[in-house]
MIROTOR-890340 format. One record per residue: x, y, z of N, C-alpha, C in turn. Coordinates in steps of 0.05 Angstrom, whole numbers, padded with zeros to 5 digits, always signed. Example, Ala and Ser with C-alpha at 12.3 -4.5 7.8 and 13.67 -1.06 7.14 Angstrom:
2
+00264-00114+00156+00246-00090+00156+00264-00066+00156;+00257-00045+00142+00273-00021+00143+00258+00001+00157;
This chain:
340
-00766-02617-00044-00747-02630-00031-00722-02620-00040;-00701-02611-00015-00678-02604-00023-00657-02627-00035;-00644-02617-00053-00628-02640-00069-00606-02653-00051;-00606-02679-00055-00584-02695-00039-00562-02703-00059;-00539-02693-00053-00514-02699-00069-00499-02723-00060;-00505-02736-00036-00491-02759-00031-00514-02779-00017;-00516-02804-00027-00537-02819-00019-00525-02849-00011;-00532-02858+00013-00523-02883+00021-00551-02900+00017;-00540-02923+00004-00562-02946-00002-00556-02971+00008;-00577-02985+00022-00575-03009+00032-00592-03024+00015;-00582-03045+00003-00599-03061-00018-00607-03088-00006;-00629-03101-00013-00635-03127-00005-00649-03139-00028;-00668-03159-00020-00685-03174-00044-00707-03155-00049;-00720-03145-00033-00747-03130-00037-00749-03102-00028;-00734-03097-00003-00738-03071+00009-00713-03060+00009;-00710-03035+00002-00683-03020+00001-00684-02995+00018;-00665-02987+00035-00665-02961+00053-00647-02944+00038;-00657-02917+00037-00641-02894+00025-00636-02875+00044;-00611-02865+00047-00602-02842+00065-00588-02822+00051;-00603-02801+00045-00587-02777+00029-00586-02753+00045;-00559-02737+00038-00554-02713+00051-00549-02695+00032;-00551-02665+00037-00547-02643+00019-00514-02639+00023;-00507-02615+00012-00481-02605+00014-00473-02596+00040;-00491-02591+00058-00486-02583+00086-00488-02606+00107;-00486-02630+00095-00490-02657+00111-00514-02660+00125;-00538-02646+00116-00561-02648+00130-00577-02667+00117;-00594-02686+00135-00610-02705+00122-00632-02695+00108;-00637-02701+00081-00660-02693+00066-00674-02712+00051;-00664-02739+00055-00676-02762+00046-00672-02784+00061;-00697-02795+00071-00694-02819+00088-00720-02835+00084;-00718-02858+00070-00743-02871+00063-00735-02901+00054;-00757-02915+00055-00754-02946+00046-00768-02948+00019;-00754-02963+00000-00767-02965-00026-00771-02997-00032;-00790-03000-00046-00794-03028-00055-00781-03033-00083;-00773-03060-00086-00760-03065-00109-00769-03051-00137;-00794-03055-00140-00809-03045-00164-00803-03013-00168;-00801-02997-00147-00802-02967-00151-00772-02956-00150;-00754-02976-00149-00725-02963-00147-00721-02945-00173;-00723-02955-00194-00715-02941-00219-00731-02915-00222;-00754-02918-00217-00775-02893-00217-00766-02871-00198;-00761-02879-00175-00753-02860-00156-00723-02845-00158;-00705-02863-00165-00679-02851-00171-00679-02842-00199;-00696-02846-00218-00697-02828-00239-00704-02800-00240;-00721-02796-00219-00731-02770-00214-00710-02753-00198;-00693-02764-00187-00671-02750-00169-00650-02739-00185;-00637-02716-00179-00618-02704-00194-00591-02721-00189;-00573-02722-00206-00550-02740-00208-00534-02735-00180;-00529-02756-00168-00517-02755-00140-00496-02780-00139;-00478-02777-00119-00461-02799-00111-00475-02819-00095;-00475-02845-00101-00493-02866-00087-00469-02886-00079;-00470-02892-00050-00449-02911-00042-00467-02932-00028;-00458-02960-00038-00471-02983-00028-00449-03006-00024;-00458-03024-00008-00438-03045-00005-00437-03065-00030;-00413-03076-00035-00408-03093-00056-00415-03120-00049;-00444-03124-00048-00452-03151-00039-00472-03162-00062;-00487-03183-00058-00506-03194-00078-00522-03175-00093;-00524-03176-00117-00538-03155-00135-00527-03127-00135;-00507-03126-00121-00496-03097-00121-00487-03083-00148;-00476-03102-00164-00463-03092-00190-00489-03086-00211;-00510-03106-00206-00534-03101-00223-00544-03075-00219;-00552-03068-00191-00560-03040-00185-00543-03020-00193;-00515-03024-00187-00496-03000-00199-00500-02997-00225;-00505-03018-00245-00509-03012-00272-00533-02996-00279;-00553-03005-00263-00581-02994-00267-00580-02962-00260;-00569-02958-00235-00563-02929-00227-00546-02913-00243;-00522-02924-00255-00507-02912-00272-00523-02899-00294;-00541-02918-00306-00552-02910-00331-00572-02887-00326;-00580-02882-00301-00597-02861-00294-00580-02834-00288;-00554-02835-00294-00536-02809-00288-00525-02808-00262;-00526-02830-00244-00513-02825-00217-00486-02834-00218;-00471-02827-00197-00443-02837-00196-00442-02858-00174;-00442-02885-00181-00446-02905-00164-00416-02913-00152;-00418-02917-00128-00389-02925-00114-00393-02952-00096;-00386-02972-00104-00386-02997-00089-00363-03000-00069;-00369-03010-00044-00349-03011-00024-00350-03036-00011;-00329-03050-00004-00325-03073+00010-00344-03073+00037;-00358-03093+00042-00377-03095+00064-00359-03092+00090;-00337-03104+00091-00321-03103+00113-00307-03076+00122;-00307-03058+00100-00299-03030+00104-00323-03011+00111;-00348-03021+00108-00369-03004+00115-00378-03010+00145;-00372-03031+00154-00379-03042+00180-00372-03022+00201;-00347-03017+00203-00340-02996+00226-00355-02970+00229;-00371-02964+00210-00385-02939+00213-00414-02945+00218;-00423-02968+00224-00447-02976+00234-00449-02969+00263;-00470-02951+00275-00469-02942+00301-00490-02959+00317;-00481-02969+00337-00496-02984+00355-00512-03008+00345;-00538-03003+00342-00555-03028+00336-00551-03032+00306;-00567-03051+00299-00566-03060+00268-00594-03059+00256;-00595-03044+00235-00619-03043+00220-00611-03033+00195;-00631-03039+00173-00626-03031+00146-00621-02999+00144;-00636-02984+00160-00634-02957+00157-00607-02945+00167;-00598-02959+00188-00573-02955+00200-00550-02961+00183;-00551-02982+00168-00533-02991+00146-00533-02973+00125;-00554-02960+00116-00556-02941+00095-00539-02914+00104;-00543-02907+00129-00528-02885+00139-00501-02890+00138;-00488-02918+00147-00463-02922+00150-00452-02923+00119;-00463-02931+00097-00457-02926+00072-00450-02898+00062;-00470-02882+00074-00465-02852+00068-00437-02844+00084;-00437-02851+00107-00411-02842+00124-00386-02854+00108;-00387-02880+00104-00362-02892+00093-00354-02881+00065;-00376-02875+00049-00367-02865+00020-00353-02839+00021;-00355-02822+00043-00343-02796+00045-00317-02797+00057;-00304-02818+00063-00276-02820+00078-00258-02817+00053;-00236-02800+00059-00216-02797+00040-00196-02824+00031;-00197-02840+00050-00180-02864+00048-00199-02891+00040;-00224-02885+00034-00242-02908+00027-00232-02919-00002;-00231-02949-00001-00225-02960-00026-00253-02973-00038;-00254-02970-00066-00280-02973-00080-00276-02999-00099;-00300-03011-00102-00298-03036-00118-00308-03027-00145;-00287-03033-00168-00297-03025-00198-00324-03042-00202;-00339-03027-00218-00366-03041-00225-00362-03060-00247;-00372-03083-00243-00369-03102-00263-00394-03098-00285;-00380-03106-00308-00403-03109-00330-00418-03132-00332;-00445-03131-00346-00456-03160-00348-00437-03182-00359;-00425-03177-00381-00404-03194-00392-00388-03208-00373;-00374-03189-00360-00355-03198-00338-00367-03218-00318;-00389-03208-00305-00402-03227-00287-00409-03253-00303;-00420-03252-00323-00428-03279-00339-00403-03297-00339;-00380-03286-00350-00354-03302-00350-00349-03314-00325;-00348-03298-00304-00340-03307-00276-00361-03328-00269;-00387-03326-00275-00407-03346-00267-00401-03375-00279;-00386-03377-00301-00377-03400-00310-00354-03415-00292;-00341-03401-00278-00320-03411-00261-00334-03420-00233;-00351-03402-00226-00367-03410-00198-00382-03432-00203;-00396-03436-00226-00413-03458-00230-00393-03486-00232;-00374-03481-00244-00358-03504-00247-00345-03514-00225;-00336-03493-00204-00324-03499-00179-00345-03512-00161;-00369-03503-00162-00391-03516-00147-00393-03547-00152;-00394-03550-00180-00400-03579-00191-00375-03596-00182;-00352-03587-00184-00327-03600-00179-00326-03606-00150;-00337-03590-00132-00337-03594-00104-00361-03615-00098;-00382-03615-00112-00402-03632-00104-00393-03660-00117;-00379-03660-00138-00371-03685-00151-00351-03701-00130;-00335-03685-00117-00314-03695-00098-00332-03707-00072;-00351-03691-00064-00367-03699-00040-00386-03725-00048;-00394-03727-00072-00408-03751-00078-00387-03775-00082;-00367-03772-00093-00346-03794-00093-00339-03801-00065;-00335-03786-00048-00330-03794-00018-00353-03804-00003;-00373-03798-00009-00397-03811+00002-00400-03839-00008;-00393-03841-00034-00395-03870-00045-00378-03890-00034;-00354-03877-00032-00333-03895-00020-00339-03901+00010;-00348-03881+00023-00357-03886+00051-00376-03906+00057;-00399-03904+00038-00419-03924+00040-00412-03951+00038;-00395-03955+00013-00385-03984+00006-00366-03995+00026;-00350-03975+00040-00329-03987+00059-00343-03998+00086;-00369-03986+00089-00382-04000+00113-00394-04030+00106;-00389-04040+00080-00392-04067+00076-00368-04081+00069;-00347-04068+00074-00321-04083+00069-00309-04078+00039;-00324-04060+00026-00310-04057-00003-00296-04030-00004;-00268-04035-00010-00253-04009-00012-00239-04010-00037;-00239-03984-00049-00225-03981-00077-00200-03968-00073;-00185-03968-00095-00157-03955-00094-00161-03924-00093;-00138-03912-00089-00140-03882-00088-00142-03871-00114;-00150-03842-00116-00154-03830-00139-00179-03837-00156;-00179-03818-00180-00202-03822-00198-00203-03852-00210;-00178-03864-00216-00179-03890-00227-00191-03909-00209;-00185-03909-00184-00196-03927-00162-00226-03924-00163;-00238-03897-00161-00267-03893-00159-00278-03902-00183;-00269-03896-00207-00280-03908-00233-00281-03940-00232;-00263-03952-00222-00261-03979-00217-00286-03992-00200;-00289-03976-00181-00311-03983-00161-00337-03979-00172;-00342-03956-00188-00366-03952-00201-00373-03973-00223;-00352-03983-00235-00356-04003-00256-00366-04029-00244;-00352-04036-00220-00364-04061-00207-00391-04060-00197;-00398-04032-00189-00423-04029-00178-00443-04033-00201;-00439-04020-00224-00458-04022-00247-00457-04051-00258;-00437-04065-00258-00435-04094-00268-00449-04115-00248;-00458-04104-00224-00470-04121-00205-00453-04147-00192;-00429-04137-00193-00409-04159-00180-00405-04152-00148;-00416-04132-00138-00415-04124-00109-00433-04138-00094;-00426-04151-00073-00447-04166-00054-00457-04144-00033;-00479-04135-00039-00491-04112-00023-00520-04118-00018;-00533-04113+00004-00562-04110+00009-00575-04093-00011;-00599-04098-00016-00615-04081-00035-00614-04052-00033;-00622-04047-00008-00624-04018+00000-00598-04004-00002;-00576-04017+00006-00547-04003+00002-00541-04005-00030;-00547-04022-00045-00544-04024-00075-00558-04003-00089;-00585-03995-00078-00600-03973-00090-00588-03947-00084;-00579-03946-00058-00569-03919-00051-00542-03912-00063;-00523-03936-00066-00499-03932-00080-00503-03922-00110;-00522-03935-00123-00527-03930-00149-00537-03901-00155;-00551-03891-00137-00561-03864-00136-00538-03846-00137;-00520-03850-00118-00497-03833-00114-00480-03833-00139;-00476-03858-00151-00460-03861-00173-00472-03844-00198;-00498-03845-00199-00511-03831-00220-00509-03804-00218;-00511-03792-00192-00506-03764-00187-00478-03753-00195;-00458-03771-00187-00428-03765-00191-00426-03765-00222;-00437-03781-00236-00436-03782-00266-00443-03757-00276;-00468-03747-00268-00482-03723-00275-00463-03699-00272;-00456-03697-00248-00439-03675-00237-00413-03673-00255;-00399-03698-00262-00374-03699-00278-00384-03689-00306;-00404-03697-00317-00413-03688-00346-00417-03660-00345;-00433-03648-00329-00436-03620-00329-00416-03601-00326;-00396-03612-00307-00370-03596-00301-00352-03595-00327;-00353-03620-00340-00337-03622-00363-00350-03603-00389;-00373-03603-00387-00390-03583-00404-00378-03555-00401;-00381-03545-00376-00372-03520-00371-00341-03513-00375;-00325-03537-00369-00298-03529-00375-00293-03530-00407;-00308-03544-00422-00303-03540-00452-00312-03513-00462;-00333-03501-00450-00343-03475-00458-00319-03453-00450;-00311-03459-00425-00289-03439-00417-00261-03440-00435;-00254-03465-00439-00230-03468-00457-00236-03458-00486;-00258-03462-00497-00265-03449-00520-00261-03421-00521;-00274-03402-00499-00273-03379-00501-00241-03370-00496;-00228-03383-00481-00200-03376-00476-00183-03381-00502;-00192-03399-00518-00178-03404-00544-00182-03383-00565;-00206-03372-00564-00218-03349-00581-00206-03323-00576;-00198-03321-00551-00190-03292-00540-00160-03288-00542;-00151-03270-00557-00121-03263-00560-00106-03261-00534;-00118-03247-00517-00105-03239-00490-00102-03263-00476;-00121-03281-00474-00120-03305-00457-00099-03324-00470;-00095-03325-00493-00077-03339-00507-00046-03335-00498;-00045-03302-00499-00021-03292-00488-00011-03303-00463;-00034-03300-00442-00029-03307-00415-00020-03335-00415;-00029-03353-00430-00021-03381-00427+00007-03386-00433;+00022-03369-00442+00053-03370-00446+00067-03368-00419;+00054-03361-00396+00068-03359-00372+00067-03390-00360;+00088-03396-00344+00088-03423-00334+00065-03424-00312;+00054-03448-00309+00030-03457-00291+00003-03445-00299;+00003-03433-00321-00020-03420-00328-00033-03435-00353;-00060-03446-00348-00074-03458-00371-00094-03439-00379;-00112-03454-00396-00135-03439-00410-00155-03430-00388;-00162-03448-00369-00182-03440-00346-00169-03420-00328;-00147-03416-00320-00134-03398-00304-00134-03369-00322;-00126-03371-00348-00124-03349-00364-00152-03337-00369;-00172-03353-00372-00196-03340-00375-00208-03329-00348;-00203-03341-00327-00213-03329-00300-00194-03300-00295;-00169-03301-00302-00154-03276-00299-00166-03253-00317;-00174-03260-00342-00186-03242-00358-00211-03230-00349;-00227-03250-00338-00255-03237-00327-00250-03221-00301;-00231-03230-00283-00227-03218-00258-00213-03187-00260;-00195-03189-00284-00181-03163-00285-00182-03153-00314;-00202-03141-00320-00207-03129-00349-00187-03106-00352;-00182-03091-00332-00164-03066-00336-00144-03067-00313;-00118-03076-00321-00097-03077-00303-00088-03051-00290;-00098-03030-00301-00087-03001-00293-00098-02994-00266;-00120-03010-00256-00129-03007-00231-00112-03012-00209;-00092-03028-00213-00067-03035-00195-00043-03019-00200;-00029-03008-00180-00003-02992-00185+00017-03012-00196;+00019-03036-00182+00037-03056-00188+00029-03085-00182;+00044-03103-00190+00038-03131-00190+00032-03140-00162;+00045-03131-00140+00041-03137-00115+00013-03132-00105;+00001-03106-00114-00026-03099-00108-00043-03120-00119;-00040-03130-00143-00058-03153-00156-00055-03178-00139;-00031-03183-00131-00028-03207-00115-00040-03204-00087;-00041-03182-00078-00055-03178-00051-00084-03176-00054;-00097-03167-00079-00123-03169-00085-00134-03196-00085;-00117-03215-00092-00122-03242-00095-00119-03259-00070;-00108-03243-00048-00104-03253-00022-00078-03271-00024;-00061-03267-00040-00036-03280-00040-00014-03267-00028;-00018-03241-00013+00003-03226-00004+00003-03236+00030;+00028-03234+00041+00028-03242+00067+00016-03222+00086;+00004-03231+00110-00009-03215+00125+00011-03203+00147;+00005-03180+00156+00027-03165+00175+00014-03161+00200;+00033-03164+00221+00021-03160+00250+00045-03142+00263;+00040-03120+00271+00061-03104+00284+00051-03088+00307;+00068-03083+00324+00067-03068+00349+00093-03057+00360;+00095-03037+00372+00119-03028+00383+00143-03026+00365;+00136-03020+00340+00159-03019+00322+00168-03044+00308;+00154-03067+00319+00164-03092+00305+00139-03103+00290;+00147-03110+00265+00129-03123+00246+00135-03149+00240;+00115-03166+00239+00119-03196+00234+00100-03200+00211;+00110-03218+00193+00095-03225+00169+00083-03255+00174;+00060-03259+00167+00047-03289+00171+00037-03299+00149;+00019-03318+00152+00009-03334+00126-00005-03312+00105;-00010-03320+00083-00025-03305+00062-00053-03296+00073;-00065-03274+00067-00090-03264+00077-00112-03280+00068;-00110-03290+00047-00134-03307+00031-00161-03287+00030;-00156-03261+00029-00179-03245+00022-00177-03233-00005;-00201-03237-00021-00200-03229-00046-00216-03249-00064;-00207-03251-00088-00219-03264-00107-00207-03296-00102;-00223-03309-00089-00214-03340-00085-00215-03357-00108;-00231-03352-00129-00230-03373-00154-00201-03369-00167;-00196-03344-00171-00168-03341-00183-00147-03349-00168;-00148-03344-00141-00126-03353-00123-00123-03382-00124;-00145-03394-00122-00147-03426-00125-00135-03439-00146;-00141-03426-00169-00131-03438-00194-00102-03430-00196;-00090-03407-00189-00063-03401-00189-00047-03419-00169;-00056-03428-00147-00045-03446-00128-00043-03474-00140;-00068-03483-00151-00068-03508-00163-00047-03513-00185;-00046-03492-00201-00028-03494-00224+00000-03493-00213;+00006-03478-00192+00034-03475-00184+00041-03503-00170;+00021-03516-00157+00025-03542-00141+00032-03565-00162;+00018-03560-00187+00024-03582-00208+00050-03576-00215;+00058-03555-00221+00086-03548-00232+00109-03552-00215;+00106-03548-00186+00124-03554-00169+00129-03586-00167;+00108-03603-00167+00107-03627-00169+00123-03642-00194;+00121-03626-00217+00134-03635-00238+00166-03633-00240;+00171-03603-00233+00199-03600-00233+00217-03608-00210;+00203-03618-00189+00216-03633-00166+00229-03659-00175;+00217-03672-00196+00230-03692-00209+00253-03687-00228;+00249-03663-00241+00270-03654-00259+00276-03629-00254;+00295-03621-00238+00304-03595-00230+00312-03577-00251;+00323-03591-00276+00333-03576-00295+00312-03563-00312;+00285-03565-00306+00263-03550-00319+00255-03528-00301;+00265-03525-00279+00259-03504-00259+00276-03480-00265;+00264-03457-00257+00278-03432-00259+00299-03430-00235;+00321-03412-00236+00341-03414-00213+00325-03406-00185;+00305-03386-00190+00290-03374-00169+00275-03400-00154;+00260-03419-00173+00247-03439-00162+00266-03461-00149;+00289-03464-00161+00308-03485-00149+00318-03479-00123;+00323-03452-00120+00328-03441-00094+00307-03442-00073;+00283-03439-00080+00262-03442-00062+00258-03469-00054;+00259-03489-00070+00257-03517-00065+00277-03529-00047;+00300-03512-00050+00324-03522-00032+00322-03516-00001;+00304-03497+00004+00300-03488+00031+00274-03484+00041;+00253-03489+00026+00228-03489+00035+00210-03514+00029;+00188-03516+00047+00172-03540+00040+00157-03536+00010;+00148-03558-00002+00138-03556-00028+00110-03539-00027;+00093-03541-00008+00070-03526-00005+00072-03496-00002;+00094-03492+00014+00100-03462+00016+00110-03452-00009;+00128-03468-00025+00138-03457-00048+00116-03453-00070;+00096-03474-00068+00073-03470-00089+00060-03445-00085;+00052-03435-00063+00041-03411-00054+00054-03387-00062;+00083-03390-00058+00099-03368-00064+00103-03367-00097;+00100-03388-00110+00098-03389-00142+00074-03378-00150;+00052-03382-00135+00027-03370-00145+00027-03342-00145;+00035-03330-00121+00039-03300-00118+00055-03289-00138;+00080-03302-00145+00098-03292-00166+00084-03295-00193;+00070-03314-00200+00054-03318-00225+00033-03293-00227;+00020-03288-00205+00001-03267-00206+00013-03240-00218;+00040-03234-00204+00053-03208-00209+00060-03210-00240;+00071-03233-00249+00077-03237-00277+00052-03231-00295;+00032-03242-00289+00007-03239-00304-00002-03210-00308;+00001-03196-00287-00006-03167-00282+00016-03151-00302;+00038-03158-00300+00059-03148-00322+00052-03151-00349;+00045-03176-00354+00038-03183-00383+00014-03169-00393;-00005-03166-00376-00029-03150-00384-00022-03119-00387;-00006-03110-00369-00002-03082-00370+00014-03072-00393;+00033-03089-00403+00052-03084-00423+00042-03097-00449;+00022-03114-00446+00009-03128-00471+00033-03148-00487;+00048-03162-00471+00071-03179-00483+00070-03207-00473;+00076-03224-00486+00076-03251-00476+00101-03256-00456;+00097-03279-00444+00117-03286-00421+00145-03288-00435;+00165-03274-00420+00194-03282-00429+00208-03292-00404;+00219-03318-00408+00237-03326-00383+00261-03310-00382;+00269-03304-00354+00294-03293-00346+00316-03307-00357;+00336-03290-00366+00361-03305-00378+00379-03315-00354;+00388-03339-00359+00407-03350-00340+00436-03345-00346;+00447-03331-00324+00477-03323-00328+00492-03349-00324;
């Protein structure tokens, strides 16, 4: 069989499609592979460029194929989609990966290490548990409100409601009491597990020198610093801080025609975990300095004077992303701008 120098690969759970071409762009390899034969088949092939979408398990297969001597290039699925011709099938997707990989302006996704993915899994698991905890709390409030029992706002109000439920002071039918107790138990379990993950993240952030340096920036705590370290192990992949902010989806979207360009809302395309943490930190900081403007920087005071607080919080999150990129690039702690 003639050597394939570029291979498009469509991955799935058990069946994988391979589309390879030689230097003359002639198809020399087109076949389906089972999961168990992937390493065996690609181990026999000569080193080649392999392009695949950056989807589930893509980084795992990228590491496996890289160890076999191949040059693996991951691409965003949205950038591969335009090269899918007519109908949709796994074989056509593999051909689209081959086509997209050869484009001179294609953007590739850096291959994550196993340790990097493991660190990010802590944040994704915690985010899921926090979301489930909120859902369980809302469900418990809604159930009890059907019987005229309403608690105060916030975490304190919900805690007081659960205390009354466990003490047996609420007048409820037996079935409603049973359901509410189950929800309260699930809420407590989710809260305890999320706290366990949070303690692990904070411990790792405390032990990491770079994460401690990132925490010198305003609005950045141990959880945000740990997430940034995991998402951005090499700041040199971005030319400037704005590119990093755009990677997080914090850059404004553009819409232009006829020589006129308008900027809109932030794109929200990219790493949503880090973006969410930065926005939450910025929102908390804006809420604090709104009561004491002397603690705010001149830039932040100017923004608060002419923009809504939510808009200012997102702008501050984008600004913080640029600051963090600069800190990682120069390996220096945060230095506040001098006030003239």
